[in-house]
NUKELO-303803 format. One record per residue (C-alpha): residue in one letter; x, y, z. Coordinates in steps of 0.05 Angstrom, whole numbers, padded with zeros to 5 digits, always signed. Layout:
N
AXYZ ...
END
This chain:
474
M-00158-00387-00177 S-00177-00340-00234 L-00133-00285-00256 D-00182-00234-00217 K-00190-00268-00147 Q-00112-00275-00144 L-00102-00204-00164 A-00161-00189-00109 Q-00114-00220-00056 T-00054-00195-00084 L-00065-00120-00088 V-00104-00119-00021 R-00051-00152+00016 D+00009-00113-00006 G-00028-00047+00011 I-00042-00026-00068 L-00117-00028-00061 A-00157-00020-00005 F-00240-00030+00014 G-00278+00034-00017 D-00219+00056-00066 A-00238+00118-00122 V-00180+00087-00179 L-00171+00126-00245 V-00160+00075-00298 G-00112+00106-00350 V-00130+00059-00419 S-00103+00070-00481 G-00134+00009-00513 G-00079-00040-00522 P-00084-00111-00482 D-00062-00091-00414 S-00093-00025-00404 V-00160-00064-00427 A-00146-00129-00388 L-00129-00088-00320 L-00202-00045-00330 H-00239-00111-00340 I-00206-00144-00281 L-00213-00080-00237 H-00286-00074-00253 E-00290-00153-00238 I-00263-00145-00167 A-00293-00074-00154 P-00362-00097-00121 A-00320-00145-00070 L-00274-00088-00052 R-00319-00027-00062 L-00283+00008-00114 R-00303+00071-00154 L-00280+00058-00214 E-00268+00120-00276 V-00237+00115-00343 A-00195+00158-00371 H-00152+00168-00445 V-00098+00207-00477 E-00103+00210-00553 H-00035+00232-00563 G-00048+00244-00644 I+00016+00213-00674 R-00022+00157-00703 G-00081+00205-00742 R-00148+00173-00753 E-00119+00104-00724 S-00107+00144-00652 R-00183+00175-00657 E-00212+00104-00668 D-00167+00078-00599 G-00202+00133-00563 E-00276+00120-00592 F-00258+00054-00565 V-00237+00064-00512 R-00299+00102-00494 R-00350+00047-00520 I-00316-00002-00466 A-00325+00056-00412 A-00407+00058-00434 D-00414-00011-00432 L-00378-00016-00362 S-00422+00035-00343 L-00368+00088-00323 P-00356+00157-00320 F-00307+00171-00382 H-00245+00222-00387 V-00202+00241-00452 T-00155+00287-00477 S-00121+00300-00546 L-00059+00331-00543 D-00033+00369-00608 P+00033+00325-00641 A+00067+00397-00661 R+00071+00415-00580 S+00080+00344-00559 G+00149+00341-00594 R+00131+00296-00650 G+00193+00303-00697 R+00245+00296-00642 H+00289+00243-00625 P+00237+00191-00605 G+00260+00177-00531 N+00248+00253-00520 F+00181+00247-00548 E+00160+00189-00514 A+00179+00212-00449 L+00144+00280-00465 A+00085+00242-00477 R+00088+00196-00417 E+00095+00274-00374 R+00036+00291-00403 R-00006+00236-00402 Y+00007+00230-00323 A-00010+00300-00315 F-00075+00293-00346 F-00091+00234-00305 A-00069+00276-00242 E-00109+00334-00262 V-00175+00291-00268 A-00164+00249-00214 A-00159+00317-00164 A-00218+00339-00191 R-00255+00279-00187 G-00226+00272-00122 I-00199+00202-00129 G-00138+00180-00090 K-00108+00122-00135 V-00089+00117-00224 A-00080+00052-00243 V-00041+00038-00307 G-00027-00021-00350 H+00045-00039-00340 N+00064-00115-00329 R+00122-00155-00318 G+00147-00161-00390 D+00151-00082-00378 Q+00184-00076-00324 V+00239-00119-00353 E+00244-00074-00403 T+00254-00019-00356 M+00307-00057-00321 L+00348-00064-00385 M+00334+00011-00408 W+00361+00032-00356 L+00414-00009-00358 L+00438+00014-00426 R+00429+00090-00414 G+00480+00074-00349 C+00439+00078-00271 G+00458+00051-00204 P+00417+00010-00170 E+00353+00041-00157 G+00350+00047-00242 L+00352-00033-00245 A+00296-00026-00184 G+00254-00020-00239 M+00180+00007-00233 P+00151+00010-00156 A+00074-00026-00152 L+00054+00042-00115 R+00095+00118-00116 P+00071+00181-00108 L+00031+00216-00176 A+00082+00268-00182 R+00042+00333-00220 D+00086+00389-00240 G+00148+00364-00202 A+00109+00361-00135 G+00064+00302-00100 S-00007+00319-00120 E-00034+00316-00048 G-00026+00245-00029 M-00045+00214-00097 L-00011+00155-00112 L+00000+00118-00186 I-00007+00042-00171 R+00007-00012-00216 P-00035-00077-00201 L-00011-00121-00260 L+00064-00108-00238 E+00077-00192-00231 I+00035-00214-00281 S+00063-00238-00348 R+00041-00216-00417 D+00029-00289-00432 E-00025-00286-00382 I-00059-00217-00399 L-00068-00248-00467 E-00097-00313-00446 Y-00141-00266-00393 L-00175-00226-00453 G-00178-00291-00495 S-00216-00328-00442 R-00268-00277-00441 G-00268-00259-00515 L-00245-00188-00507 G-00212-00146-00556 Y-00159-00096-00558 R-00121-00037-00600 E-00063-00057-00632 D-00003+00010-00638 R+00033-00003-00686 T+00088+00040-00659 N+00102-00014-00614 R+00139-00039-00682 D+00179+00016-00684 T+00253+00000-00665 R+00274+00071-00663 Y+00242+00065-00585 L+00297+00032-00543 R+00241+00001-00508 N+00217-00032-00574 R+00285-00050-00592 I+00289-00088-00522 R+00226-00117-00533 R+00238-00141-00596 T+00303-00159-00603 V+00344-00159-00541 L+00304-00194-00507 P+00287-00260-00555 G+00368-00254-00568 L+00380-00263-00487 G+00321-00320-00479 E+00357-00371-00537 Q+00418-00360-00497 T+00377-00383-00421 D+00311-00402-00422 D+00234-00389-00410 G+00252-00361-00332 L+00292-00299-00355 E+00236-00254-00357 H+00222-00282-00287 R+00286-00277-00261 L+00289-00206-00274 A+00223-00182-00249 R+00245-00215-00181 L+00324-00181-00184 A+00277-00117-00194 G+00241-00130-00132 M+00305-00153-00085 L+00331-00084-00111 R+00271-00047-00099 S+00272-00071-00025 D+00343-00059-00018 H+00333+00002-00035 A+00276+00021+00004 L+00319+00003+00061 L+00377+00045+00049 E+00326+00101+00036 R+00297+00099+00116 Q+00368+00100+00135 V+00378+00167+00096 A+00322+00195+00123 G+00344+00173+00192 V+00402+00209+00189 Y+00380+00269+00139 P+00363+00322+00193 R+00431+00314+00231 V+00462+00332+00164 V+00406+00385+00135 R+00375+00440+00184 G+00336+00484+00137 D+00380+00500+00079 V+00445+00484+00092 L+00475+00424+00083 D+00530+00412+00141 R+00596+00383+00118 A+00637+00354+00180 A+00563+00316+00192 F+00550+00302+00122 L+00635+00271+00127 G+00620+00234+00183 L+00567+00183+00143 D+00592+00113+00110 P+00612+00139+00049 E+00564+00085+00021 L+00497+00131+00038 R+00529+00205+00017 P+00513+00191-00054 R+00446+00161-00037 L+00443+00232+00018 V+00457+00275-00047 R+00403+00257-00078 F+00348+00253-00025 W+00383+00323-00014 L+00375+00342-00084 N+00308+00317-00093 R+00275+00358-00037 G+00304+00422-00058 L+00295+00411-00134 G+00228+00371-00127 T+00251+00323-00178 L+00321+00276-00202 R+00289+00278-00274 R+00347+00306-00297 I+00409+00295-00244 G+00452+00246-00275 F+00513+00212-00239 V+00560+00269-00268 H+00524+00317-00226 V+00522+00275-00163 D+00599+00254-00163 A+00616+00330-00176 V+00570+00349-00106 L+00615+00299-00079 Q+00671+00327-00099 A+00652+00393-00082 I+00631+00379-00016 G+00697+00328-00002 G+00747+00372-00030 A+00800+00412-00001 R+00780+00478-00030 P+00737+00527+00023 H+00705+00532-00040 A+00668+00508-00090 R+00604+00510-00138 V+00567+00460-00177 S+00523+00473-00237 L+00460+00429-00244 P+00405+00427-00295 G+00355+00481-00290 S+00386+00538-00267 W+00405+00510-00195 T+00475+00510-00173 V+00498+00487-00108 V+00548+00537-00073 R+00592+00502-00018 E+00628+00559+00024 Y+00676+00524+00091 D+00630+00473+00123 S+00558+00496+00090 V+00528+00472+00022 R+00472+00506-00007 L+00420+00491-00063 T+00412+00558-00105 R+00376+00583-00160 S+00398+00635-00210 A+00372+00670-00270 E+00385+00627-00338 G+00462+00636-00360 A+00470+00688-00295 R+00544+00679-00272 E+00542+00662-00195 E+00559+00713-00150 P+00532+00716-00089 P+00487+00779-00081 R+00510+00843-00061 T+00487+00881-00001 E+00483+00956+00014 D+00520+00993+00068 Y+00475+00999+00129 S+00487+01030+00199 Y+00447+01031+00252 P+00456+01065+00320 L+00448+01024+00379 P+00426+01048+00448 L+00455+01024+00516 E+00394+00996+00536 G+00342+00962+00486 E+00337+00927+00426 V+00359+00940+00344 A+00339+00896+00290 V+00387+00894+00233 P+00335+00865+00169 E+00401+00856+00132 A+00428+00802+00176 G+00361+00767+00200 V+00377+00792+00269 R+00361+00829+00334 V+00420+00856+00376 T+00397+00871+00445 A+00438+00912+00497 W+00430+00926+00576 R+00471+00956+00629 S+00492+00901+00695 T+00541+00894+00742 T+00562+00827+00745 S+00630+00804+00705 E+00610+00734+00689 T+00649+00707+00615 P+00583+00708+00565 E+00559+00635+00544 G+00569+00634+00473 D+00598+00673+00417 L+00538+00699+00407 E+00546+00741+00471 A+00591+00802+00488 A+00607+00845+00551 F+00646+00913+00555 D+00670+00954+00612 L+00615+01007+00608 S+00662+01066+00642 C+00721+01057+00581 L+00663+01061+00535 E+00639+01130+00564 Q+00715+01152+00564 H+00719+01131+00497 G+00653+01173+00474 G+00653+01146+00406 E+00573+01137+00381 L+00555+01067+00388 R+00532+01035+00326 L+00517+00974+00285 R+00551+00966+00212 N+00572+00919+00159 F+00632+00899+00136 R+00670+00946+00091 P+00732+00935+00047 G+00799+00946+00087 D+00761+00944+00161 R+00817+00915+00210 F+00806+00905+00285 R+00852+00899+00362 P+00836+00825+00372 L+00825+00807+00447 G+00903+00793+00474 M+00932+00818+00412 A+00974+00884+00410 G+00966+00901+00344 H+00903+00903+00291 K+00885+00854+00239 K+00852+00845+00182 L+00780+00832+00183 K+00781+00796+00114 D+00836+00750+00147 L+00790+00741+00208 F+00733+00713+00161 I+00778+00669+00127 E+00808+00636+00193 R+00737+00623+00214 K+00704+00604+00148 V+00650+00656+00147 P+00613+00648+00079 R+00624+00698+00028 S+00549+00703+00029 R+00549+00726+00103 R+00610+00767+00109 R+00575+00831+00073 T+00512+00821+00123 L+00544+00796+00186 P+00539+00861+00245 L+00599+00897+00270 L+00587+00933+00335 L+00635+00991+00338 A+00649+01053+00376 G+00668+01110+00339 E+00713+01077+00284 E+00734+01021+00335 I+00705+00946+00315 L+00691+00921+00376 W+00661+00853+00369 V+00646+00811+00299 P+00591+00767+00332 G+00603+00696+00326 C+00676+00708+00305 A+00711+00750+00356 R+00723+00813+00401 S+00758+00873+00404 D+00812+00884+00459 F+00783+00953+00481 A+00741+00961+00532 R+00747+00881+00562 L+00732+00865+00629 E+00778+00875+00685 P+00777+00849+00758 G+00761+00913+00788 T+00701+00927+00737 R+00636+00948+00762 A+00592+00976+00705 V+00583+00923+00659 W+00543+00935+00583 R+00522+00870+00558 L+00494+00849+00482 K+00465+00781+00449 V+00452+00765+00379 S+00393+00728+00361 
END
């Protein structure tokens, strides 16, 4: 069976291509992308594909780069396909940086251009020409740089196309040739008399990928056999399957561990230890939009902060992000570059509270509802409270809601003496960031209630209480 027919069956079977797809093909002019474009063009009638071509001229090889662009333009014209091109300024693209950094930046800008064109043209898939050899090289690159199973899994054949740190509205990046060897590609081109461009930078061994391709893999091949590439690619496929399974497990438990923007420490520590690092990465990826600059050292530091004995901890992440643990609550926050991480200070507030009615406390994001009652039933939960109304009326102090002030003390229910409110916050593990916003109920200068924590012994309900004042925080 010819390569194009074999590939068509495989791509449809694996869901990489579907009938009627619109595909933007990224073509550099090299053998892989030229073969990809011609193969897709050959199978396009059977699958009713709509194809367009995009090329990025990086400008690092001067006239040769411009000739690459003209070469790809002619191919697109010969195939009667729309052609899109952009040129990058080598100075702005990072020329002169470490080769690995430049390569990464060029790749980001290339994919950003592909995403922009595809979005403008109503195209849902962007195809690039990575082959099985590229897959193996990627695995070894990640292995040498230090990675986990996810890195060894290499490149997926299909993934969301990221644009500015976010998915591009359902757009997908596909790699149709990922199971095809470089020799098969060259054989295909030769059998059809198709020309291609050679990029001399592919011989520059300052790039890690080129060193692996030209030195490491040939050396390993001499010690093994010709099946090394196939075996390593097969290993990558198995690791991708395992990774996908574990990611589904993490996604399943995620809603039990993370509620809103808060990671629940107790629920997290209840997970199998093997899932915890993955959940941290899953959580960070959702919050940051990418894991590009997140390494083992960051994940390990977050794990230590969550599992450590200290009730408060902070972990600095790239991009001015910080993971903040306050007792059993863990949050991801963003701060100004270089600024010291401190909980935001809330200005003092105070609101009068009627015996009946509702008061909003925007500083705390809550509403307090008060009403009279004749029942002495025990309040439900620690966000409700009930007081003897006659005691309050005899006291005569103004009823109001205000936030915590240094030196605040109150008399907890069942205690004869007073207690520092700060000590109560520590005992009840109230996060520092909440202590200044939490509304306190006062009658005059007497603190009657700390919602969610404790109520005062003052005006407590007795068997003979007839008039009750009730409150609820929502």
